[in-house]
C-alpha positions in Angstrom: 6.5 11.2 27.6 8.1 11.6 31.0 9.9 8.3 30.6 11.8 9.4 27.5 15.4 10.4 27.4 16.0 14.2 28.0 17.6 14.5 24.6 14.2 13.4 23.1 12.6 16.3 24.9 15.4 18.5 23.6 14.9 17.5 20.0 11.1 17.8 20.1 11.2 21.2 21.9 13.9 22.4 19.7 12.0 21.3 16.6 8.9 23.3 17.8 11.1 26.4 18.5 13.0 26.3 15.3 10.1 25.4 13.0 8.0 28.3 14.5 10.9 30.7 13.7 11.4 29.1 10.2 7.7 29.5 9.3 7.9 33.0 10.5 10.2 33.9 7.6 10.3 31.3 4.8 6.7 31.5 3.6 7.2 35.2 3.0 10.7 35.0 1.4 9.3 35.2 -2.1 7.4 38.5 -1.3 10.5 39.8 0.5 12.7 39.1 -2.5 10.3 40.6 -5.0 9.2 43.7 -3.1 12.1 44.6 -0.9 15.0 43.4 -3.2 13.3 44.0 -6.6 14.1 40.5 -7.9 11.8 39.3 -10.7 9.3 36.5 -10.0 11.1 33.9 -12.2 14.4 34.5 -10.5 12.7 34.5 -7.1 11.2 31.1 -7.9 14.6 29.8 -8.9 16.2 31.1 -5.7 13.7 29.2 -3.6 13.9 26.2 -5.9 17.6 25.8 -5.6 17.2 25.1 -1.8 15.1 22.0 -2.6 17.5 20.9 -5.4 20.5 21.0 -3.1 18.5 19.4 -0.3 17.6 16.5 -2.6 21.2 15.4 -2.8 22.5 16.5 0.6 20.1 14.2 2.4 22.2 11.2 1.2 25.3 13.0 2.4 23.8 13.6 5.8 22.9 10.0 6.3 26.4 8.9 5.3 28.1 11.4 7.6 25.9 10.6 10.6 26.8 6.9 10.2 30.5 7.5 9.8 31.1 10.4 12.2 28.3 10.0 14.7 24.9 11.7 15.2 25.9 14.6 17.4 28.9 16.0 15.4 26.7 16.1 12.3 23.7 17.5 14.2 25.9 20.3 15.7 27.4 21.1 12.3 23.9 21.3 10.7 22.4 23.5 13.4 25.5 25.8 13.4 25.3 26.1 9.6 21.5 26.7 9.7 22.0 29.5 12.3 24.5 31.2 10.1 22.4 30.7 7.0 19.4 32.6 8.3 21.6 35.4 9.5 23.0 35.4 5.9 19.5 36.1 4.5 19.4 39.3 6.4 22.8 40.5 5.1 22.4 39.2 1.5 21.9 42.0 -1.1 22.5 40.4 -4.5 20.9 37.7 -6.6 24.1 35.6 -6.4 24.2 35.9 -2.6 20.6 34.9 -2.3 21.2 31.8 -4.5 24.1 30.9 -2.3 22.2 31.3 1.0 19.2 29.4 -0.3 21.4 26.6 -1.4 23.0 26.5 2.0 19.6 26.5 3.6 18.6 23.4 1.6 22.0 21.8 2.4 21.9 22.1 6.1 18.2 21.4 6.4 18.6 18.0 4.7 21.8 17.3 6.6 19.8 17.9 9.8 16.6 15.9 9.0 18.0 12.4 8.5 20.5 12.8 11.3 17.9 14.0 13.9 15.5 11.2 12.9 18.3 8.6 13.3 19.3 10.1 16.7 15.7 9.8 17.9 15.7 6.1 16.8 19.0 5.5 18.5 17.9 6.7 21.9 14.2 5.5 21.9 13.0 2.0 22.6 11.3 0.4 19.6 7.9 0.3 21.4 8.1 4.1 22.0 9.3 5.3 18.6 5.8 5.8 17.2 4.9 8.1 20.1 8.1 10.0 19.8 7.9 10.5 16.0 4.2 11.5 16.3 5.2 14.1 18.9 7.9 15.4 16.6 5.4 15.6 13.7 3.0 17.5 16.0 5.8 19.9 17.0 6.5 20.6 13.3 2.9 21.4 12.5 2.4 23.4 15.7 5.3 25.6 14.7 3.9 25.9 11.2 0.6 27.2 12.7 2.2 29.8 14.9 5.1 31.0 12.7 3.2 32.5 9.7 0.9 34.6 12.0 3.9 35.9 13.9 5.6 36.6 10.6 2.7 38.8 9.5 2.9 41.0 12.6 6.7 41.2 12.5 6.6 42.3 8.8 8.5 39.3 7.4 7.6 40.3 3.9 9.6 43.6 4.2 11.9 43.4 7.3 15.1 41.5 7.9 14.6 41.4 11.7 12.7 38.0 11.5 15.7 36.4 9.9 17.8 37.3 12.9 15.1 35.9 15.2 15.1 32.6 13.3 18.9 32.5 13.4 18.7 33.0 17.2 16.2 30.2 17.5 18.6 27.8 15.8 21.5 29.1 18.0 19.4 28.3 21.1 18.6 24.9 19.7 22.3 24.3 19.1 23.2 25.3 22.7 20.5 22.9 24.1 21.9 20.0 22.1 25.5 20.8 23.3 24.5 21.1 26.9 22.4 18.0 27.0 25.1 16.0 25.1 27.6 17.0 27.8 25.1 16.2 30.6 23.8 13.0 29.2 26.6 11.3 27.2 25.3 8.8 24.7 27.8 5.9 24.6 25.4 3.5 22.9 24.1 5.8 20.2 25.1 4.9 16.6 27.1 1.7 17.6 25.4 -0.5 15.0 26.5 -0.6 11.4 24.0 1.0 9.1 23.7 0.7 5.3 25.5 3.4 3.4 23.4 4.6 0.4 25.5 5.9 -2.5 24.3 7.9 -5.4 25.2 5.1 -7.8 23.0 2.7 -5.9 20.1 5.1 -6.0 20.4 5.8 -9.7 20.7 2.0 -10.3 17.4 1.4 -8.5 15.6 4.1 -10.5 16.9 2.8 -13.8 16.2 -0.9 -13.3 12.8 -0.9 -11.5 10.0 0.1 -13.8 7.4 0.3 -11.1 9.6 2.5 -9.0 10.7 4.6 -11.9 7.1 5.4 -12.9 6.2 6.0 -9.3 9.1 8.4 -8.8 8.3 10.4 -11.9 4.7 10.8 -10.7 5.8 11.9 -7.2 8.0 14.6 -8.9 4.9 16.2 -10.3 3.3 15.9 -6.8 6.2 17.6 -5.0 6.2 20.3 -7.7 2.5 20.9 -6.9 3.2 21.0 -3.2 6.0 23.5 -3.7 3.6 26.0 -5.3 2.1 26.7 -1.9 5.5 28.0 -0.7 6.4 30.0 -3.8 4.0 30.5 -6.6 1.0 31.0 -4.4 3.0 33.3 -2.1 4.1 35.5 -5.0 0.6 35.5 -6.5 -1.3 36.4 -3.3 1.3 39.0 -2.4 1.2 40.9 -5.7 -2.1 40.1 -7.6 -4.4 43.1 -7.9 -7.4 41.1 -6.9 -6.2 40.7 -3.2 -6.8 43.6 -0.8 -4.6 42.1 1.9 -3.0 39.0 0.3 -0.2 38.5 2.8 -2.7 38.3 5.7 -4.9 35.9 3.7 -1.8 33.8 3.0 -1.0 33.5 6.7 -4.6 32.2 7.3 -4.2 29.7 4.5 -0.9 28.4 5.9 -2.5 28.0 9.3 -5.5 26.3 7.8 -3.2 23.8 6.1 -1.5 23.0 9.4 -4.8 22.6 11.4 -6.2 20.5 8.6 -3.1 18.2 8.6 -3.6 17.5 12.3 -7.4 17.1 12.3 -7.8 15.2 9.0 -4.9 12.7 9.2 -6.6 10.0 11.2 -10.0 10.0 9.3 -8.2 10.1 5.9 -6.0 7.2 6.8 -9.1 5.2 7.7 -10.6 6.2 4.3 -7.4 5.2 2.5 -7.5 1.7 3.9 -10.4 0.9 1.5 -8.2 1.5 -1.5 -4.8 0.4 -2.8 -1.9 2.7 -2.2 -1.6 3.6 -5.9 -5.3 4.4 -6.1 -4.9 6.8 -3.1 -2.1 8.5 -4.9 -4.3 9.0 -7.9 -7.2 10.4 -5.8 -4.9 12.7 -3.9 -3.4 14.0 -7.2 -6.9 15.1 -8.3 -7.5 16.9 -5.0 -4.1 18.7 -5.4 -5.0 19.7 -9.0 -8.5 21.0 -8.2 -7.2 23.0 -5.2 -4.6 24.8 -7.4 -7.4 26.1 -9.7 -9.2 27.4 -6.6 -6.2 29.4 -5.6 -6.1 31.1 -9.0 -9.9 31.8 -9.3 -11.0 32.9 -5.8 -10.0 36.1 -3.9 -12.1 35.8 -0.7 -11.3 34.0 2.5 -13.9 31.2 2.6 -13.4 29.7 -0.9 -9.6 30.0 -0.5 -9.8 28.1 2.8 -11.9 25.4 1.1 -9.3 25.2 -1.6 -6.6 24.8 1.0 -8.5 22.0 2.8 -8.7 20.2 -0.6 -4.9 20.9 -1.0 -4.3 19.3 2.4 -6.4 16.3 1.6 -4.2 15.8 -1.5 -1.1 16.3 0.6 -2.1 13.7 3.2 -3.3 11.1 0.7 -0.3 11.5 -1.5 2.6 11.8 0.9 1.5 9.3 3.5 0.6 6.7 0.9 3.8 7.3 -1.1 5.7 5.8 1.8 3.4 2.8 1.8 4.0 2.3 -1.9 7.8 2.2 -1.3 7.4 -0.4 1.4 5.2 -2.5 -1.0 7.6 -2.4 -4.0 11.0 -2.4 -2.3 12.8 -5.8 -1.7 13.4 -6.1 2.0 17.2 -6.1 1.6 17.0 -2.9 -0.5 14.3 -1.0 1.4 16.8 1.6 2.7 18.1 2.1 -0.9 14.5 2.6 -2.2 13.7 5.1 0.5 16.9 6.9 -0.2 16.3 7.0 -4.0 12.8 8.3 -3.4 14.5 11.6 -2.3 14.9 12.3 -6.0 11.2 13.1 -6.1 12.1 16.5 -4.6 13.7 17.5 -8.0 10.0 18.3 -8.7 9.9 20.5 -5.6 12.9 22.4 -7.0 11.5 22.8 -10.5 7.9 23.8 -9.3 8.8 27.2 -7.9 10.9 28.1 -11.0 8.1 27.0 -13.4 5.5 28.9 -11.4 7.6 32.0 -11.4 8.1 31.8 -15.1 4.3 31.6 -15.6 3.7 34.6 -13.4 6.4 36.6 -15.1 5.1 35.7 -18.6 1.3 36.1 -18.0 1.4 38.6 -15.1 -0.1 38.5 -11.6 -3.6 39.4 -12.9 -3.9 36.1 -14.8 -4.3 33.8 -11.8 -6.9 31.5 -13.4 -4.7 30.9 -16.4 -1.5 30.4 -14.5 -3.1 28.0 -11.9 -5.0 26.1 -14.6 -1.6 25.3 -16.3 -0.3 24.2 -12.9 -3.3 22.0 -12.5 -2.6 20.3 -15.9 1.0 19.8 -14.9 -0.1 18.2 -11.6 -2.5 15.8 -13.3 0.4 14.4 -15.4 1.2 12.4 -12.2 -2.0 10.3 -12.7 -0.9 8.4 -15.9 2.5 7.7 -14.2 0.8 6.1 -11.2 -1.5 4.1 -13.5 1.6 2.9 -15.3 3.3 2.0 -12.1 0.2 0.2 -10.9 0.0 -1.9 -14.1 3.7 -2.8 -13.8 3.2 -3.7 -10.2 0.4 -6.1 -11.2 2.7 -7.7 -13.8 5.4 -8.2 -11.3 3.1 -9.8 -8.8 1.7 -12.1 -11.6 5.2 -13.2 -12.6 6.1 -13.9 -8.9 2.9 -16.0 -8.5 3.4 -17.9 -11.7 7.0 -18.4 -10.8 6.0 -20.0 -7.5 3.6 -22.5 -9.1 
C-alpha cells in the first residue's frame, strides 16, 4: 500500500472516518424520528426510503458530472453537500424538512460514490486496483462495525449531537481532499473519454432485454429485503415490547453483519463457484427470507445473531453474484449501460422501508412474527423472477449457438 498515490490513502482513510460517523447515526435514525420527533412508523419508513429513491437516479447524474467537469470538483461538491446535510438532520424539526434532508442525503451519497470509485481507478495502476478497492471495502465495513457501538453510547436514538459529529467527519474528509488536491495535482486524471449513460438508454435496456428485465425486478425484491435491516428491523427492535434493550441488541446485530461480511466473503465465493450465478441468487434469496422470519420471532441475542448470519450469507450471495450476472448478460459494448441500468434495483430499497413501516403501523410492534412473515413472502417473490431470467438466458444462448451453426 505504501506505493500508492497519497490521494488513494486519503480516499481510503476518509472513507473509514466518514463511514464510522455515518453508521453512528443512520442505523438509529428511524428510532430518533419515532421517539424524539413523534413521527409515525409509516412516515418514518417513507422518510428513510426517499433517500434511496433519490439516490437511485442521482448516481447517473454523478457519473455524467464527473466525466464532464472532472472528479475533484464533483467530489468536493458532494462532500460539502453531505457535510451540510448531516448538520441539517440536527436542525430539522418537521416532517417536510426531514423528507428534504433525507432526499439530499441520498442525492449527495450517490453523487459521491461513482465519482470516488472513478477517481481511484484514474490514479491507480490496473494491476493494483483490486488491492485498492478491497482496502476501500474493508474501510467501509470497519466503519460499519465501529459506528453503531459508538452510536449507542452517544445516544444516537435520542440526541442530535451525533449528527454534528458526522457532519464534522465529512468536513474533515473534505479538507483532506482539498489539501491533497493542491499538494498533488492530478493532471492525468479523467483525460480519457468515458461513456455517458442517459436515462433513456437505461430505460431502453430494461424494456428490450427480457433476461435483464426479469433479473432487475428480482433484485428489486432483494434490495427491499436488505433495506429492512436499516429501517423496519430498527423500528421493530427499538419499540417492540418483547425487547428489554432493543437498541443495544441492534448495535450487536449490525456489528455481527459487518464481521460476517468480512469473514464469510472468501469461503462463500468458493462455494458459489459450484453453481451458476442465477442459482446463487436463488439460494441467497432463501437465506434472506428465512433470516427475516428469525428477526420477527426471536428476542434473545444468540438466535438473533444466527438470523443475522443467515441474512449476511444472503447478502453476500445475492449482491456479489448479481454483478456476475450483469457481466454475463451484458453485451461488451453496452456493459456500462447495463451496470448503470442496474441502479434501478434500488427502487426496491426505497419501497422496502415504506412497506415495512406500513405493516408495523397497521399490525403494531407486538406482531413481529406476522410482519416479518409477510416480508419473507415478499422477498421470496424474487425467486420466480430469477428462474424466469435463467430460462430466458438459456433461450438466448441456444439461439446464439444455433445461429452460429
